[in-house]
MARROVEX-386679 format. One record per residue (C-alpha): residue number from 1; residue in three letters; x negated, y negated, z. Coordinates in nm, 2 decimals. Layout:
nr, rest, c1, c2, c3
NUM, ALA, X, Y, Z .
...
***
This chain:
nr, rest, c1, c2, c3
1, UNK, -11.21, -9.47, 11.45 .
2, UNK, -11.58, -9.53, 11.42 .
3, UNK, -11.67, -9.31, 11.72 .
4, UNK, -11.73, -8.95, 11.64 .
5, UNK, -11.58, -8.69, 11.88 .
6, UNK, -11.64, -8.32, 11.92 .
7, UNK, -11.31, -8.15, 11.99 .
8, UNK, -11.21, -7.79, 12.08 .
9, UNK, -10.86, -7.72, 11.98 .
10, UNK, -10.67, -7.50, 11.73 .
11, UNK, -10.44, -7.66, 11.48 .
12, UNK, -10.10, -7.53, 11.40 .
13, UNK, -10.01, -7.44, 11.04 .
14, UNK, -9.68, -7.46, 10.86 .
15, UNK, -9.54, -7.14, 10.72 .
16, UNK, -9.45, -7.22, 10.36 .
17, UNK, -9.60, -7.56, 10.38 .
18, UNK, -9.98, -7.54, 10.44 .
19, UNK, -10.24, -7.27, 10.46 .
20, UNK, -10.42, -7.17, 10.78 .
21, UNK, -10.72, -7.37, 10.89 .
22, UNK, -11.05, -7.24, 11.00 .
23, UNK, -11.09, -7.55, 11.22 .
24, UNK, -11.24, -7.37, 11.52 .
25, UNK, -11.51, -7.20, 11.30 .
26, UNK, -11.61, -7.55, 11.17 .
27, UNK, -11.68, -7.70, 11.51 .
28, UNK, -11.98, -7.68, 11.74 .
29, UNK, -11.84, -7.61, 12.09 .
30, UNK, -11.96, -7.86, 12.34 .
31, UNK, -11.76, -7.75, 12.64 .
32, UNK, -11.44, -7.58, 12.74 .
33, UNK, -11.12, -7.74, 12.87 .
34, UNK, -10.84, -7.58, 13.07 .
35, UNK, -10.48, -7.63, 12.97 .
36, UNK, -10.43, -7.88, 13.26 .
37, UNK, -10.74, -8.07, 13.16 .
38, UNK, -10.63, -8.10, 12.80 .
39, UNK, -10.31, -8.27, 12.92 .
40, UNK, -10.49, -8.52, 13.15 .
41, UNK, -10.54, -8.88, 13.04 .
42, UNK, -10.91, -8.84, 13.09 .
43, UNK, -10.95, -8.56, 12.83 .
44, UNK, -10.64, -8.60, 12.61 .
45, UNK, -10.83, -8.81, 12.35 .
46, UNK, -11.05, -8.51, 12.27 .
47, UNK, -10.74, -8.35, 12.12 .
48, UNK, -10.57, -8.65, 11.97 .
49, UNK, -10.88, -8.76, 11.78 .
50, UNK, -10.82, -8.47, 11.55 .
51, UNK, -10.51, -8.64, 11.42 .
52, UNK, -10.70, -8.96, 11.35 .
53, UNK, -10.98, -8.76, 11.19 .
54, UNK, -10.72, -8.61, 10.96 .
55, UNK, -10.68, -8.95, 10.79 .
56, UNK, -11.03, -8.91, 10.67 .
57, UNK, -11.11, -8.54, 10.65 .
58, UNK, -10.80, -8.40, 10.49 .
59, UNK, -10.75, -8.64, 10.20 .
60, UNK, -10.98, -8.62, 9.90 .
61, UNK, -11.05, -8.79, 9.56 .
62, UNK, -10.77, -8.59, 9.39 .
63, UNK, -10.52, -8.65, 9.66 .
64, UNK, -10.60, -8.98, 9.82 .
65, UNK, -10.38, -9.09, 10.11 .
66, UNK, -10.39, -9.44, 9.96 .
67, UNK, -10.19, -9.28, 9.67 .
68, UNK, -10.40, -9.46, 9.41 .
69, UNK, -10.38, -9.15, 9.19 .
70, UNK, -10.00, -9.17, 9.18 .
71, UNK, -9.99, -9.55, 9.13 .
72, UNK, -10.13, -9.49, 8.78 .
73, UNK, -9.77, -9.44, 8.69 .
74, UNK, -9.72, -9.81, 8.71 .
75, UNK, -9.80, -10.09, 8.46 .
76, UNK, -10.10, -10.19, 8.67 .
77, UNK, -10.35, -9.92, 8.57 .
78, UNK, -10.44, -9.63, 8.34 .
79, UNK, -10.56, -9.30, 8.49 .
80, UNK, -10.90, -9.33, 8.30 .
81, UNK, -11.18, -9.08, 8.32 .
82, UNK, -11.36, -8.94, 8.02 .
83, UNK, -11.06, -8.83, 7.81 .
84, UNK, -10.70, -8.71, 7.83 .
85, UNK, -10.81, -8.36, 7.95 .
86, UNK, -10.99, -8.52, 8.25 .
87, UNK, -10.73, -8.49, 8.52 .
88, UNK, -10.47, -8.40, 8.26 .
89, UNK, -10.17, -8.37, 8.49 .
90, UNK, -10.22, -8.73, 8.60 .
91, UNK, -10.23, -8.84, 8.24 .
92, UNK, -9.89, -8.67, 8.19 .
93, UNK, -9.76, -8.85, 8.49 .
94, UNK, -9.87, -9.19, 8.36 .
95, UNK, -9.69, -9.12, 8.03 .
96, UNK, -9.39, -8.98, 8.22 .
97, UNK, -9.36, -8.68, 7.98 .
98, UNK, -9.47, -8.32, 7.99 .
99, UNK, -9.47, -8.30, 8.37 .
100, UNK, -9.44, -7.95, 8.52 .
101, UNK, -9.34, -7.86, 8.87 .
102, UNK, -9.65, -7.63, 8.87 .
103, UNK, -9.89, -7.92, 8.81 .
104, UNK, -10.15, -7.90, 9.09 .
105, UNK, -10.14, -8.27, 9.19 .
106, UNK, -9.80, -8.22, 9.35 .
107, UNK, -9.89, -7.92, 9.57 .
108, UNK, -10.22, -8.09, 9.65 .
109, UNK, -10.09, -8.41, 9.80 .
110, UNK, -9.79, -8.22, 9.96 .
111, UNK, -10.02, -7.97, 10.14 .
112, UNK, -10.27, -8.23, 10.25 .
113, UNK, -10.01, -8.46, 10.41 .
114, UNK, -9.84, -8.16, 10.59 .
115, UNK, -10.18, -8.04, 10.71 .
116, UNK, -10.23, -8.39, 10.85 .
117, UNK, -9.89, -8.38, 11.01 .
118, UNK, -9.97, -8.05, 11.17 .
119, UNK, -10.25, -8.22, 11.37 .
120, UNK, -10.02, -8.50, 11.47 .
121, UNK, -9.74, -8.26, 11.57 .
122, UNK, -9.98, -8.06, 11.79 .
123, UNK, -10.09, -8.38, 11.96 .
124, UNK, -9.73, -8.48, 12.03 .
125, UNK, -9.66, -8.14, 12.18 .
126, UNK, -9.95, -8.16, 12.41 .
127, UNK, -9.86, -8.52, 12.52 .
128, UNK, -9.50, -8.41, 12.58 .
129, UNK, -9.63, -8.17, 12.85 .
130, UNK, -9.84, -8.43, 13.02 .
131, UNK, -9.73, -8.69, 13.29 .
132, UNK, -9.48, -8.91, 13.12 .
133, UNK, -9.52, -9.18, 13.38 .
134, UNK, -9.88, -9.23, 13.30 .
135, UNK, -9.95, -9.55, 13.09 .
136, UNK, -10.23, -9.38, 12.89 .
137, UNK, -10.01, -9.09, 12.80 .
138, UNK, -9.73, -9.33, 12.69 .
139, UNK, -9.96, -9.53, 12.47 .
140, UNK, -10.12, -9.23, 12.31 .
141, UNK, -9.77, -9.08, 12.24 .
142, UNK, -9.68, -9.41, 12.07 .
143, UNK, -10.00, -9.39, 11.86 .
144, UNK, -9.91, -9.04, 11.75 .
145, UNK, -9.55, -9.14, 11.66 .
146, UNK, -9.70, -9.42, 11.45 .
147, UNK, -9.93, -9.16, 11.27 .
148, UNK, -9.64, -8.92, 11.22 .
149, UNK, -9.44, -9.20, 11.06 .
150, UNK, -9.73, -9.27, 10.82 .
151, UNK, -9.74, -8.91, 10.70 .
152, UNK, -9.36, -8.89, 10.65 .
153, UNK, -9.35, -9.24, 10.48 .
154, UNK, -9.61, -9.15, 10.22 .
155, UNK, -9.45, -8.82, 10.15 .
156, UNK, -9.10, -8.98, 10.12 .
157, UNK, -9.23, -9.24, 9.87 .
158, UNK, -9.37, -8.96, 9.66 .
159, UNK, -9.11, -8.69, 9.68 .
160, UNK, -8.79, -8.85, 9.83 .
161, UNK, -8.65, -8.51, 9.95 .
162, UNK, -8.89, -8.39, 10.22 .
163, UNK, -8.87, -8.17, 10.53 .
164, UNK, -8.93, -8.37, 10.85 .
165, UNK, -9.17, -8.24, 11.12 .
166, UNK, -9.01, -8.43, 11.40 .
167, UNK, -8.92, -8.17, 11.67 .
168, UNK, -9.12, -8.06, 11.97 .
169, UNK, -9.28, -7.72, 11.99 .
170, UNK, -9.17, -7.59, 11.66 .
171, UNK, -9.22, -7.22, 11.61 .
172, UNK, -9.26, -7.00, 11.30 .
173, UNK, -8.89, -6.95, 11.26 .
174, UNK, -8.83, -7.32, 11.28 .
175, UNK, -9.07, -7.38, 10.99 .
176, UNK, -8.92, -7.09, 10.79 .
177, UNK, -8.58, -7.25, 10.81 .
178, UNK, -8.67, -7.61, 10.74 .
179, UNK, -8.47, -7.79, 10.48 .
180, UNK, -8.56, -8.09, 10.27 .
181, UNK, -8.20, -8.21, 10.27 .
182, UNK, -8.14, -8.20, 10.65 .
183, UNK, -8.11, -8.58, 10.62 .
184, UNK, -7.96, -8.80, 10.36 .
185, UNK, -8.20, -9.05, 10.20 .
186, UNK, -8.09, -9.32, 10.43 .
187, UNK, -8.11, -9.09, 10.73 .
188, UNK, -8.46, -8.99, 10.63 .
189, UNK, -8.58, -9.35, 10.64 .
190, UNK, -8.42, -9.37, 10.98 .
191, UNK, -8.62, -9.08, 11.12 .
192, UNK, -8.94, -9.27, 11.03 .
193, UNK, -8.79, -9.59, 11.19 .
194, UNK, -8.71, -9.40, 11.51 .
195, UNK, -9.07, -9.31, 11.55 .
196, UNK, -9.19, -9.66, 11.48 .
197, UNK, -8.94, -9.83, 11.71 .
198, UNK, -9.05, -9.61, 11.99 .
199, UNK, -9.41, -9.70, 11.91 .
200, UNK, -9.34, -10.07, 11.89 .
201, UNK, -9.20, -10.08, 12.24 .
202, UNK, -9.52, -9.93, 12.39 .
203, UNK, -9.82, -10.03, 12.17 .
204, UNK, -10.03, -10.32, 12.30 .
205, UNK, -10.09, -10.65, 12.13 .
206, UNK, -10.46, -10.56, 12.09 .
207, UNK, -10.67, -10.24, 12.10 .
208, UNK, -11.03, -10.21, 12.22 .
209, UNK, -11.09, -9.95, 11.96 .
210, UNK, -11.03, -10.06, 11.60 .
211, UNK, -10.82, -9.81, 11.41 .
212, UNK, -10.57, -9.75, 11.68 .
213, UNK, -10.24, -9.92, 11.59 .
214, UNK, -10.12, -10.23, 11.77 .
215, UNK, -9.77, -10.38, 11.82 .
216, UNK, -9.82, -10.59, 11.51 .
217, UNK, -9.91, -10.28, 11.31 .
218, UNK, -9.59, -10.11, 11.42 .
219, UNK, -9.40, -10.42, 11.33 .
220, UNK, -9.55, -10.45, 10.98 .
221, UNK, -9.48, -10.08, 10.93 .
222, UNK, -9.12, -10.11, 11.05 .
223, UNK, -9.07, -10.41, 10.82 .
224, UNK, -9.19, -10.20, 10.52 .
225, UNK, -8.97, -9.90, 10.60 .
226, UNK, -8.66, -10.11, 10.66 .
227, UNK, -8.73, -10.28, 10.33 .
228, UNK, -8.74, -9.94, 10.15 .
229, UNK, -8.42, -9.83, 10.34 .
230, UNK, -8.24, -10.15, 10.24 .
231, UNK, -8.23, -10.05, 9.88 .
232, UNK, -7.99, -9.76, 9.91 .
233, UNK, -8.05, -9.46, 9.69 .
234, UNK, -7.81, -9.21, 9.85 .
235, UNK, -7.64, -9.06, 9.54 .
236, UNK, -7.77, -8.70, 9.53 .
237, UNK, -7.75, -8.70, 9.15 .
238, UNK, -7.92, -9.03, 9.10 .
239, UNK, -8.22, -9.25, 9.20 .
240, UNK, -8.04, -9.57, 9.12 .
241, UNK, -8.01, -9.85, 9.38 .
242, UNK, -7.64, -9.84, 9.47 .
243, UNK, -7.65, -10.13, 9.72 .
244, UNK, -7.87, -10.35, 9.93 .
245, UNK, -7.81, -10.35, 10.31 .
246, UNK, -7.80, -10.69, 10.47 .
247, UNK, -7.85, -10.53, 10.82 .
248, UNK, -8.17, -10.36, 10.71 .
249, UNK, -8.29, -10.69, 10.56 .
250, UNK, -8.23, -10.86, 10.89 .
251, UNK, -8.45, -10.60, 11.05 .
252, UNK, -8.72, -10.69, 10.80 .
253, UNK, -8.69, -11.06, 10.91 .
254, UNK, -8.70, -10.95, 11.27 .
255, UNK, -9.02, -10.75, 11.24 .
256, UNK, -9.20, -11.01, 11.02 .
257, UNK, -9.15, -11.28, 11.28 .
258, UNK, -9.47, -11.49, 11.27 .
259, UNK, -9.49, -11.49, 11.65 .
260, UNK, -9.56, -11.12, 11.65 .
261, UNK, -9.87, -11.16, 11.44 .
262, UNK, -9.99, -11.48, 11.59 .
263, UNK, -10.02, -11.30, 11.93 .
264, UNK, -10.27, -11.06, 11.77 .
265, UNK, -10.46, -11.33, 11.59 .
266, UNK, -10.35, -11.22, 11.24 .
267, UNK, -10.34, -11.45, 10.94 .
268, UNK, -10.47, -11.49, 10.58 .
269, UNK, -10.84, -11.48, 10.51 .
270, UNK, -10.97, -11.78, 10.32 .
271, UNK, -11.09, -11.56, 10.04 .
272, UNK, -10.89, -11.26, 9.93 .
273, UNK, -11.22, -11.07, 9.86 .
274, UNK, -11.30, -11.07, 10.24 .
275, UNK, -11.05, -10.79, 10.27 .
276, UNK, -11.25, -10.57, 10.04 .
277, UNK, -11.60, -10.60, 10.18 .
278, UNK, -11.78, -10.33, 10.37 .
279, UNK, -12.01, -10.55, 10.58 .
280, UNK, -11.93, -10.54, 10.95 .
281, UNK, -11.86, -10.91, 10.97 .
282, UNK, -11.57, -10.86, 10.73 .
283, UNK, -11.42, -10.53, 10.84 .
284, UNK, -11.11, -10.55, 11.06 .
285, UNK, -11.08, -10.92, 10.98 .
286, UNK, -10.78, -11.13, 11.07 .
287, UNK, -10.57, -11.02, 10.77 .
288, UNK, -10.63, -10.65, 10.85 .
289, UNK, -10.33, -10.54, 11.06 .
290, UNK, -10.41, -10.17, 11.04 .
291, UNK, -10.69, -10.00, 10.85 .
292, UNK, -10.83, -9.65, 10.81 .
293, UNK, -11.18, -9.66, 10.97 .
294, UNK, -11.46, -9.51, 10.77 .
295, UNK, -11.81, -9.49, 10.90 .
296, UNK, -12.18, -9.42, 10.83 .
297, UNK, -12.48, -9.30, 11.02 .
298, UNK, -12.26, -9.13, 11.28 .
299, UNK, -12.45, -8.81, 11.32 .
300, UNK, -12.27, -8.61, 11.06 .
301, UNK, -12.42, -8.51, 10.73 .
302, UNK, -12.29, -8.80, 10.53 .
303, UNK, -12.10, -9.00, 10.79 .
304, UNK, -11.72, -9.03, 10.78 .
305, UNK, -11.73, -9.20, 10.44 .
306, UNK, -11.44, -9.27, 10.21 .
307, UNK, -11.46, -8.99, 9.96 .
308, UNK, -11.10, -9.06, 9.84 .
309, UNK, -11.21, -9.35, 9.62 .
310, UNK, -11.51, -9.19, 9.47 .
311, UNK, -11.34, -9.13, 9.13 .
312, UNK, -11.29, -9.51, 9.09 .
313, UNK, -11.66, -9.59, 9.07 .
314, UNK, -11.76, -9.67, 8.71 .
315, UNK, -12.06, -9.49, 8.54 .
316, UNK, -12.35, -9.73, 8.54 .
317, UNK, -12.68, -9.57, 8.42 .
318, UNK, -12.95, -9.55, 8.69 .
319, UNK, -12.70, -9.69, 8.94 .
320, UNK, -12.38, -9.50, 8.96 .
321, UNK, -12.48, -9.23, 8.72 .
322, UNK, -12.20, -9.00, 8.85 .
323, UNK, -11.93, -9.26, 8.84 .
324, UNK, -11.60, -9.11, 8.71 .
325, UNK, -11.43, -9.44, 8.60 .
326, UNK, -11.07, -9.36, 8.70 .
327, UNK, -10.79, -9.61, 8.80 .
328, UNK, -10.86, -9.85, 8.52 .
329, UNK, -10.67, -10.18, 8.53 .
330, UNK, -10.43, -10.23, 8.24 .
331, UNK, -10.42, -10.51, 7.98 .
332, UNK, -10.07, -10.59, 8.11 .
333, UNK, -10.20, -10.65, 8.46 .
334, UNK, -10.48, -10.87, 8.34 .
335, UNK, -10.24, -11.08, 8.13 .
336, UNK, -10.01, -11.12, 8.43 .
337, UNK, -10.27, -11.35, 8.59 .
338, UNK, -10.24, -11.60, 8.31 .
339, UNK, -10.09, -11.93, 8.43 .
340, UNK, -9.89, -12.21, 8.26 .
341, UNK, -9.95, -12.58, 8.25 .
342, UNK, -9.82, -12.61, 8.61 .
343, UNK, -10.05, -12.34, 8.73 .
344, UNK, -9.77, -12.10, 8.78 .
345, UNK, -9.74, -11.74, 8.66 .
346, UNK, -9.57, -11.68, 8.32 .
347, UNK, -9.28, -11.48, 8.45 .
348, UNK, -9.18, -11.39, 8.10 .
349, UNK, -9.38, -11.30, 7.79 .
350, UNK, -9.71, -11.32, 7.98 .
351, UNK, -9.83, -11.02, 7.78 .
352, UNK, -9.79, -11.17, 7.43 .
353, UNK, -10.16, -11.27, 7.42 .
354, UNK, -10.45, -11.07, 7.57 .
355, UNK, -10.66, -11.28, 7.81 .
356, UNK, -11.04, -11.29, 7.74 .
357, UNK, -11.32, -11.46, 7.94 .
358, UNK, -11.42, -11.78, 7.75 .
359, UNK, -11.07, -11.86, 7.62 .
360, UNK, -10.92, -12.20, 7.70 .
361, UNK, -10.63, -12.04, 7.90 .
362, UNK, -10.60, -12.08, 8.27 .
363, UNK, -10.58, -11.79, 8.51 .
364, UNK, -10.53, -11.72, 8.88 .
365, UNK, -10.87, -11.66, 9.05 .
366, UNK, -10.73, -11.35, 9.21 .
367, UNK, -10.78, -11.18, 8.88 .
368, UNK, -11.15, -11.17, 8.93 .
369, UNK, -11.13, -11.03, 9.28 .
370, UNK, -10.90, -10.75, 9.15 .
371, UNK, -11.03, -10.67, 8.81 .
372, UNK, -11.38, -10.64, 8.67 .
373, UNK, -11.34, -10.82, 8.33 .
374, UNK, -11.60, -10.81, 8.05 .
375, UNK, -11.81, -11.12, 8.05 .
376, UNK, -11.83, -11.14, 8.43 .
377, UNK, -12.06, -10.95, 8.68 .
378, UNK, -11.96, -10.62, 8.83 .
379, UNK, -11.91, -10.66, 9.21 .
380, UNK, -12.04, -11.02, 9.17 .
381, UNK, -12.39, -10.89, 9.11 .
382, UNK, -12.54, -11.07, 8.80 .
383, UNK, -12.77, -10.77, 8.75 .
384, UNK, -12.47, -10.58, 8.62 .
385, UNK, -12.29, -10.79, 8.36 .
386, UNK, -11.98, -10.61, 8.23 .
387, UNK, -11.91, -10.58, 7.86 .
388, UNK, -11.71, -10.38, 7.61 .
389, UNK, -11.96, -10.10, 7.59 .
390, UNK, -11.97, -9.73, 7.69 .
391, UNK, -12.15, -9.84, 8.01 .
392, UNK, -11.83, -9.98, 8.13 .
393, UNK, -11.59, -9.72, 7.99 .
394, UNK, -11.67, -9.36, 8.03 .
395, UNK, -11.41, -9.28, 7.77 .
396, UNK, -11.58, -9.51, 7.51 .
397, UNK, -11.29, -9.75, 7.53 .
398, UNK, -11.00, -9.51, 7.52 .
399, UNK, -10.89, -9.64, 7.86 .
400, UNK, -11.02, -9.99, 7.81 .
401, UNK, -11.32, -10.17, 7.96 .
402, UNK, -11.16, -10.32, 8.28 .
403, UNK, -11.29, -10.19, 8.62 .
404, UNK, -11.11, -10.19, 8.95 .
405, UNK, -11.30, -10.40, 9.21 .
406, UNK, -11.11, -10.37, 9.54 .
407, UNK, -11.22, -10.01, 9.61 .
408, UNK, -11.58, -10.06, 9.49 .
409, UNK, -11.90, -10.18, 9.65 .
410, UNK, -12.20, -10.39, 9.51 .
411, UNK, -12.47, -10.14, 9.39 .
412, UNK, -12.72, -10.36, 9.57 .
413, UNK, -12.58, -10.22, 9.90 .
414, UNK, -12.67, -9.86, 9.80 .
415, UNK, -12.81, -9.69, 10.11 .
416, UNK, -12.64, -9.94, 10.34 .
417, UNK, -12.27, -9.92, 10.26 .
418, UNK, -12.25, -9.70, 9.95 .
419, UNK, -12.41, -9.36, 9.93 .
420, UNK, -12.48, -9.08, 9.68 .
421, UNK, -12.33, -8.77, 9.85 .
422, UNK, -12.30, -8.44, 9.68 .
423, UNK, -12.36, -8.60, 9.34 .
424, UNK, -12.09, -8.86, 9.38 .
425, UNK, -12.05, -9.20, 9.54 .
426, UNK, -11.88, -9.28, 9.87 .
427, UNK, -11.87, -9.59, 10.08 .
428, UNK, -11.81, -9.68, 10.45 .
429, UNK, -11.57, -9.96, 10.36 .
430, UNK, -11.24, -9.94, 10.55 .
431, UNK, -10.91, -9.92, 10.37 .
432, UNK, -10.65, -10.17, 10.48 .
433, UNK, -10.30, -10.01, 10.50 .
434, UNK, -10.11, -10.32, 10.62 .
435, UNK, -10.24, -10.67, 10.57 .
436, UNK, -10.09, -11.00, 10.65 .
437, UNK, -10.02, -11.12, 10.30 .
438, UNK, -9.79, -10.82, 10.25 .
439, UNK, -9.60, -10.92, 10.57 .
440, UNK, -9.54, -11.27, 10.43 .
441, UNK, -9.42, -11.13, 10.10 .
442, UNK, -9.19, -10.87, 10.27 .
443, UNK, -9.04, -11.15, 10.48 .
444, UNK, -9.00, -11.36, 10.16 .
445, UNK, -8.82, -11.08, 9.98 .
446, UNK, -8.58, -11.01, 10.27 .
447, UNK, -8.49, -11.38, 10.31 .
448, UNK, -8.44, -11.42, 9.93 .
449, UNK, -8.20, -11.12, 9.92 .
450, UNK, -8.02, -11.28, 10.22 .
451, UNK, -7.98, -11.60, 10.02 .
452, UNK, -8.23, -11.81, 10.22 .
453, UNK, -8.43, -11.88, 9.90 .
454, UNK, -8.60, -12.21, 10.02 .
455, UNK, -8.76, -12.04, 10.31 .
456, UNK, -8.86, -11.74, 10.09 .
457, UNK, -9.03, -11.96, 9.84 .
458, UNK, -9.22, -12.15, 10.11 .
459, UNK, -9.37, -11.81, 10.22 .
460, UNK, -9.47, -11.73, 9.86 .
461, UNK, -9.64, -12.07, 9.85 .
462, UNK, -9.84, -11.98, 10.16 .
463, UNK, -9.99, -11.69, 9.97 .
464, UNK, -10.04, -11.91, 9.67 .
465, UNK, -10.21, -12.17, 9.89 .
466, UNK, -10.48, -11.92, 9.97 .
467, UNK, -10.52, -11.84, 9.59 .
468, UNK, -10.55, -12.22, 9.52 .
469, UNK, -10.82, -12.25, 9.79 .
470, UNK, -11.02, -11.98, 9.61 .
471, UNK, -11.07, -12.21, 9.32 .
472, UNK, -11.33, -12.40, 9.52 .
473, UNK, -11.40, -12.17, 9.81 .
474, UNK, -11.44, -11.80, 9.72 .
475, UNK, -11.68, -11.55, 9.58 .
476, UNK, -11.54, -11.64, 9.23 .
477, UNK, -11.53, -12.02, 9.27 .
478, UNK, -11.83, -12.07, 9.05 .
479, UNK, -11.70, -11.86, 8.76 .
480, UNK, -11.57, -12.17, 8.57 .
481, UNK, -11.92, -12.32, 8.54 .
482, UNK, -12.10, -11.98, 8.50 .
483, UNK, -11.87, -11.79, 8.27 .
484, UNK, -11.64, -12.05, 8.11 .
485, UNK, -11.32, -11.94, 8.28 .
486, UNK, -11.05, -12.19, 8.37 .
487, UNK, -10.84, -12.18, 8.69 .
488, UNK, -10.50, -12.33, 8.77 .
489, UNK, -10.29, -12.23, 9.07 .
490, UNK, -9.97, -12.43, 9.14 .
491, UNK, -9.70, -12.41, 9.40 .
492, UNK, -9.33, -12.36, 9.34 .
493, UNK, -9.10, -12.66, 9.40 .
494, UNK, -8.73, -12.72, 9.36 .
495, UNK, -8.44, -12.50, 9.44 .
496, UNK, -8.39, -12.14, 9.31 .
497, UNK, -8.11, -11.90, 9.29 .
498, UNK, -8.14, -11.55, 9.46 .
499, UNK, -8.22, -11.39, 9.12 .
500, UNK, -8.48, -11.66, 9.04 .
501, UNK, -8.64, -11.63, 9.38 .
502, UNK, -8.66, -11.25, 9.35 .
503, UNK, -8.82, -11.27, 9.01 .
504, UNK, -9.09, -11.50, 9.16 .
505, UNK, -9.14, -11.28, 9.46 .
506, UNK, -9.17, -10.96, 9.25 .
507, UNK, -9.44, -11.13, 9.04 .
508, UNK, -9.62, -11.26, 9.35 .
509, UNK, -9.63, -10.91, 9.50 .
510, UNK, -9.79, -10.78, 9.18 .
511, UNK, -10.06, -11.05, 9.17 .
512, UNK, -10.15, -11.03, 9.54 .
513, UNK, -10.13, -10.65, 9.59 .
514, UNK, -10.24, -10.53, 9.25 .
515, UNK, -10.46, -10.21, 9.26 .
516, UNK, -10.36, -10.15, 9.62 .
517, UNK, -10.12, -9.86, 9.53 .
518, UNK, -9.80, -10.06, 9.59 .
519, UNK, -9.68, -10.14, 9.24 .
520, UNK, -9.51, -9.82, 9.13 .
521, UNK, -9.33, -9.78, 9.46 .
522, UNK, -9.21, -10.13, 9.45 .
523, UNK, -9.06, -10.08, 9.10 .
524, UNK, -8.88, -9.76, 9.22 .
525, UNK, -8.76, -9.94, 9.54 .
526, UNK, -8.61, -10.23, 9.34 .
527, UNK, -8.45, -9.99, 9.08 .
528, UNK, -8.67, -10.16, 8.81 .
529, UNK, -8.89, -9.87, 8.72 .
530, UNK, -8.72, -9.75, 8.40 .
531, UNK, -8.67, -10.10, 8.25 .
532, UNK, -9.02, -10.23, 8.34 .
533, UNK, -9.22, -9.92, 8.24 .
534, UNK, -9.04, -9.85, 7.91 .
535, UNK, -9.10, -10.21, 7.81 .
536, UNK, -9.46, -10.17, 7.92 .
537, UNK, -9.50, -9.85, 7.72 .
538, UNK, -9.36, -10.02, 7.41 .
539, UNK, -9.60, -10.31, 7.42 .
540, UNK, -9.91, -10.14, 7.57 .
541, UNK, -9.91, -9.84, 7.34 .
542, UNK, -9.99, -10.08, 7.05 .
543, UNK, -10.32, -10.15, 7.22 .
544, UNK, -10.38, -9.82, 7.40 .
545, UNK, -10.30, -9.53, 7.16 .
546, UNK, -10.30, -9.27, 7.44 .
547, UNK, -9.98, -9.42, 7.57 .
548, UNK, -9.79, -9.34, 7.24 .
549, UNK, -9.50, -9.12, 7.30 .
550, UNK, -9.45, -9.23, 7.66 .
551, UNK, -9.10, -9.24, 7.80 .
552, UNK, -8.98, -9.30, 8.15 .
553, UNK, -8.66, -9.11, 8.22 .
554, UNK, -8.43, -9.28, 8.47 .
555, UNK, -8.30, -9.06, 8.76 .
556, UNK, -8.60, -8.83, 8.71 .
557, UNK, -8.94, -8.99, 8.70 .
558, UNK, -8.90, -9.22, 9.00 .
559, UNK, -9.01, -8.93, 9.22 .
560, UNK, -9.24, -8.63, 9.19 .
561, UNK, -9.07, -8.29, 9.17 .
562, UNK, -9.08, -8.07, 9.47 .
563, UNK, -9.38, -7.84, 9.39 .
564, UNK, -9.28, -7.50, 9.25 .
565, UNK, -9.48, -7.31, 9.51 .
566, UNK, -9.29, -7.49, 9.79 .
567, UNK, -8.95, -7.42, 9.63 .
568, UNK, -9.05, -7.06, 9.59 .
569, UNK, -9.16, -7.02, 9.96 .
570, UNK, -8.87, -7.21, 10.11 .
571, UNK, -8.63, -6.92, 10.14 .
572, UNK, -8.38, -7.12, 9.94 .
573, UNK, -8.38, -7.40, 10.20 .
574, UNK, -8.53, -7.67, 9.96 .
575, UNK, -8.34, -7.86, 9.69 .
576, UNK, -8.51, -7.99, 9.39 .
577, UNK, -8.50, -8.36, 9.31 .
578, UNK, -8.25, -8.47, 9.04 .
579, UNK, -8.37, -8.48, 8.68 .
580, UNK, -8.35, -8.11, 8.57 .
581, UNK, -8.70, -8.03, 8.67 .
***
């Protein structure tokens, strides 16, 4: 949240999971609180705010809680950087070969999420000892259950087999004996759902302080977890989807009911770009159901800025001189925005020709809100026209010349919303975790899988209607006259089988949510990762030599290995993921 709090409390640490924190030594004591005062509604936020603060202060550029670093395994993006040795373990991840259980990115993100969960766990313990009939205590407990679900959800998407920190007043012995197979895969998703369903019953429709979850945020989160749970992967020796649960899909439909979101005033922004602007009039807009709240000028040295995206900034001389140029959009992603004569995506063979600005081909305008393409201005600022030069590729073209736009900020806003801090760039722009377009597409997917394809396609067309409106009313609406690009966005009509509808929905999720760290996890959830990525490696390596030799191994590369140091410290209680790591 935007407000900065001073807090005085110690954080618990997990034996074998996280290292101890010098949290007390890092704080400036403002006052003392008795045990009774800590539990009172008047003071309890002074403790709970540490859990919220963990969303900002614990993640970093090498282990972003958005998981962009790990989405580079998808066909949407290359790792980027200066060369293959720059973040080498991530480059091995994107090639799906040579991965070691000792690679530091695995322990890094594992430790950071469990450090965050330690703060949430302490908060829940304190709340459990307070007056359970008090409305404030009930609501704050619901918020902490929501935050606990977030940590477990991200870890489960990454590692599959994880220990759950979901019991009250856990002691050292409890942590020493934790297992990462206490629950089956299906039961693990249910633990997250349990927290969220409790939160959903209590959370209000609106919150006075932005950043606290609402009822709609819990609903969107529940829909997402149920959608993951629906695609069953419970074979201990496989990551294959063995079935799709209709009852879970019905829950997705229940929690994406439009009435839930209408009560909170949620809907689609007229311009997709509005979701990725730092100015106050755009932050926490109607499409933002729950967002991580970053801040500036709040009395701290740099402000609670977003340092987790700082590696994504390109290196522009005399502007972003320290830009690192990671998370580079792929040719395959850019080509996916090509449209046919009906203004619809080319669901097959869209990658047979590389799209270039100035060609006669038509594209979806969402391309230019997602990807910085040579021949157009960086962050819509004509002072910085992008081209195929080393200015726009720190690697000199090894990782291409495309730039991610959704995480970046116009250089003209330097000093206002983007800042040079400790020799690198950080911004105050919020990060949306759940937005309304995703809710529409989750509902469409569940309905399609349930055979209600007409209703599913109508929801896809809602998202495409917004894209069509951007042709004439968006930050990129003048690109056709200025940069000789051609737009065409059509709607789907007619009847479709379940398989046809799912093919449409999968493509629409890619186009709408590209570079928002969803793509790789969608492919794994659907059971499509091996097929899609090996086809991608085959075609893309002809253009990008660094991908030569890549090979996605099914029943292994869908999840990260449990880090070696965690296996070694688990007293034999952890089981490694399948794949002969």
